[in-house]
N, C-alpha and C positions, 0 to 999 in steps of 0.2 A: 414323477417328480423333476426337477432340475438338477442336471449334473455335468461336471466338465467331462467330455468325452477323448479318449486318443483313437482315432478311427485309422490310424498309420503313423508307424515309426517316423518320429524327425522332431523339429525343434518345438520349442512351446508355442510358436505361432501357428502351428499346425492346429492346435486343439479346438474344441469347438462345445459350446455351452449348448444343450438342448433339453427337451422333456423327453425322460425316459420310463420304462416300465418302473413304479418302486418295488424293491425286494421284499421278500416274504419270508419270514421265520422259519426254517424248515427244523427237520427233529436235531434237537442239540444246539440251536442257534438261537441267537437274540438279534431283534430289530431295535436299531438304535436311532433315534431323531439327534441328527449331528449338530452340535452348538459349535464344536471348533475342531480344526485338523492343523496340523503345522505344515509348513513347507520347508522340505529340506531338501540335500545337494541330492539324496540316492533319486528323489523325485524326478529331476533334471536326467539322470540316466536312464531310468525306467521307459522313460517316453520315446528314447532314441535307441532302444533295445543295448545299450551300453552296462548293465547292471548284471550282476551274479543272479539274481531272481528274473525271470524271463516271465513277462505277460504277452498273451496272444491279443493283439488288436481284434473286434474294438474291446476297450476295458476304460473304466474310471479311475485315475492314477488317484496318488494320495494313503497315507499309511495310518498312522494311527488316529484316533480320534477319539474325543469325549463328546457326552450328550445324556440322553435321558432314555430308557427301556421305552420302548412303546408297545411290545410284543413279545412274546415267548414262543418257541418251538416247544413241540413233544420233548418229554425227557428233561427239560431245563428245571431246576430245583433252587440252583444257587443264586438268582436273580428273580425280580417281579418288575413288572409294569409301573414306572414311575422312580425306579432307581437312578441314581447318578453312577456311570460307569467312564471307565478309560479302556482302551485296546483297539483291536482291529489287525490288520494283515498288511501285504504290501501295497493293495489297491483297495479301491472303492473309498476312500477316503473324502472327496470333492464333490461331494454331493449333499443332499437333503437327507436320507437316509442311507443305512447298510445294514446287511446283515451279517453278524461275525458267532463263531463258534464261541458258546459261552465259557469254554476251556481257555480261550484268548482274551478275556475279559477281567478286568478286576473294578471294586468299587474305587469310586472316585478319591485320590489322596485327600485326607482331612486336610484343611486349611489351604486348599489350592482350589481357583477357579477352573472353568471349563477350559479356557484360552491357555491360561497357566499350567495345567496339568496336561494338555495333549502335547507330546513330543517329549514330555519329562522322562518316559523309559527310554526313548532314543538317546536322547543326551547326557542324562544325569546317570540311567542305568550302565551306559556306556562308560561314563566317567568312573564312577564305582567300580566296576567289574575291571577296568583298565589299571586305575591308581592302586587299588587294593587287592584283586586277585592276580593281576599280571605284573604290574610295577612294584608292589611292595612299598609305597613309598611311607616313608617313617618322619614321625614328628623332628623337626630340625631341619630337615632335608630341603634341598631347593627344586624347584618344579620348574620347566620352560615350558609354555604354553603355545603353541604354533595356532595361527587363526582364531587369535585368543577371543575377537569380538563376535563370532559368528556362536550359535546357540549351544553346539556343541564344546566350544573353546570356552564360554562362559562358566558353563557347566563344570570344567575341569576346574578353571578359578575358585568357585565356591566351594566343591569338594574340595582341592587342594588345601585351602584354609580351614575346613572343617578338620583336615588329618593333621593338622599343626605344622603344614610346608611354608616354607617362604615362595610365593609365587612370583615368576617374572611373566608377564604378559607381551608377547609378540604379534602385530599387527600392520595392516599397512598403509594407516594414516593416524594423525594424530586425535582425530575424530572420534573412531574406532578404539583407540588407547583410552580416551577418556572415559568412554563406559567402562572398560575393564579396571580401571582403577576405582570407578564408582563401586562396580560389584567387589572387591577386595584385593586386585592385585596390588603387591606389596613394590614392584618395579616395572617400567615397560620397556621396550624395545620396537622403534618403527623401522622395520625392515625395509622400507622402501629410502629411507636415507641413511640408515647406520648398519655396518656391518655385523651381521647377526652372532656369528662367531665371536668376533674382537669384542661386543658390547657383553654378551653374556658370559666373556671371560672377566673382563672388569666388572661386573657387578659381584662376581663370587670372589674377587681377589686372586684370579689365575687359576684357582681349582676348579673351575668347572661345575655344571649344574648337574646334580643326580638323577634325576629323571627326566626325559623330552616327553611331551604329549603331542605327537604330529597329525593335525587334520590336514594338513595341507599338500605334504610333499613335493612335488617339484624342487627345484634346485634350492629350494630352503633345507630339503632333509638332511643332505650333506654336511652343511652349515652347522646345523643343528646338532648332527651327530657329531661333529669336531668339537663342539661345546661342551662335550659330556668330560664330567668327571671320571677316575678310573673306577672301574667295575658300575657304570652308571646304566642305566635300562630308558631304552630305547622303544617309546610306543607307537605303532604304527595302527592309526586311526582312521585315515582317509586319504584322499587325494586330488582335492579341489582344484591344485596347479597342475595335475599330471603325477603319473608314477613314475618315480625316480629310480635311477640306476646308482646303488651304493657300493664304493670301493669296500670289498669286506675284509681289506688289511686294516682298516679301521678298526672294526672290531677287536680284532687279535691287539692292537697297538695299546687299548683303553681297556682292554679286559671286560668289554661290555656286554649286553645282551641286549638283541633287538626282538623286541616281541609282538605278535599280529595281537589286535583286540578286535574281537569278532561279537558283538555281545549278543546279536541276531542269532546266529551259529550256536550260542553257548544254550540256548532255550532247549534244544534238540539234544546237545551233545554233554552239558553239564546242568542239568534242570535244578540239581541242588544249590548250585552257585547263584544260576539265573533268579531262582526263587528268593533266596537269602538276600541278594542285592535289591530286587524290587521291595521285600521288605524295610529293609535299611533305608531306601530312600525315600518311602514313605514316613516312616518312624521321623526322618531329619525334618523332612517337610512340615510335619505336624507338630514339631518341637520349634518351627519358624526357622533353622537353619538352613535351608534350601528356598530360594524365591526365584523361579524362574522368571525373568525379566522380558515381557513382552515388548517388543518396540513397534510393530506395526501390525494391523488388522484389514486383512483384502476379502472383498465381497466372491462369490463365484465365478461372476462376470470378470474378476480382475486376475485370475489363476494364471492365465498365459503371463501376463506382466510380470507378477510375481516371481514366476520360474525364470523367466529373463534376467530377472533383476539378480537373482540367484548365481545363476551363471555367469553375469555381467559383474560378481562382487559389488554391487551397490547395498546389498544386504548386509545391515548392522544389527547385531542380537538375533533375537527371535521373533519371527513372523508367524502370524496364522491366517488360516481361512475360517470366516464364518459365515455359514449360509444363511 
C-alpha cells in the first residue's frame, strides 16, 4: 500500500511517500481502508520529536482516521467488514490502510461524512471536555477563542454557541475571521492589527471575558489572561505560537483559574468523562448542531506541503488527507 513515512526526525520536507507492506488485523484489531485523516498541529511536532507522544522512526504519521472496515482480527465482535468507523492512535493515519485496536474505534457519527468525522474527536472532543468539564462555561457568559480559525478553534466556537455563550473569535487575519463569523462567532478580534486585551475589554464593556480558550500560547496568552473577568477561567489548549511564561500574580489579582485541557490523557485517566463527551458530541452532530467545516483536502503525495502549511499558519479551518 502507499503511505507517508517518517524515516528520521525532521521537517515535513523529510517525509517520503512509498509502497510499504499492508498491515494485518491481529487479535483484537480491525483493519481499516482509510477514507480521510486530519492534518493537525501535533502531527508537525511528532515528526520532529517535539511532542509528548514519542514515535520511533521509521513510522507513518497521522492520527485519527475515518474509513471502512476491511477485516477483523480474532476476538473482535463489535465490528464487521463494511462498517463505517472512526478512530485510531497517534500514528498510522497517512496511508491507505491501518490496523487499529477495536477498543479505539467507534461507529462513524450519524450525519457526518468521512472527512467531516475524522478529527471530530480531536477538535470537538477537546472543546467539549474543555468548555464543559474544565471551564464550566455557562449560558450568557462570554467566551474568547484564540486561534479561532483553526479546526480546534472553530469547534470551540460551535460548542460555545451550543452552550449558550457569547463568543468572541480572535485570529490573525480578516480572512480567517470571516470564516469564524460564518461558523457563528458573535464578535471578532484581529490580533495582528488590534490590541487583544483592550479590544476584549471594549467588547465586554470593561468587565472582561469569563472563559479564554487558548490554542495559541505565545505572546497572546498573557494578553488574553489580562482580558479575563474576576473569577474567569483560562483554558490551556495548545501552543502553536510557543509555550508562554505567565506572571502568576495575574491569577491572584483576578481570582481566576488556569486550567489544563488534555483530552487525549482523559481517555485513560477519566474514561467516564471521555466516553460521555464522545457520546455527547456524536449526539449533537446527529442533531445537526455541530457541523465540522472542511476547507481543503490533500492527497497522500501532498502531506509534506500540508504540514508545512500548518507550520507556516497558512491553514484556515479544517483540512484532511484523502488517500
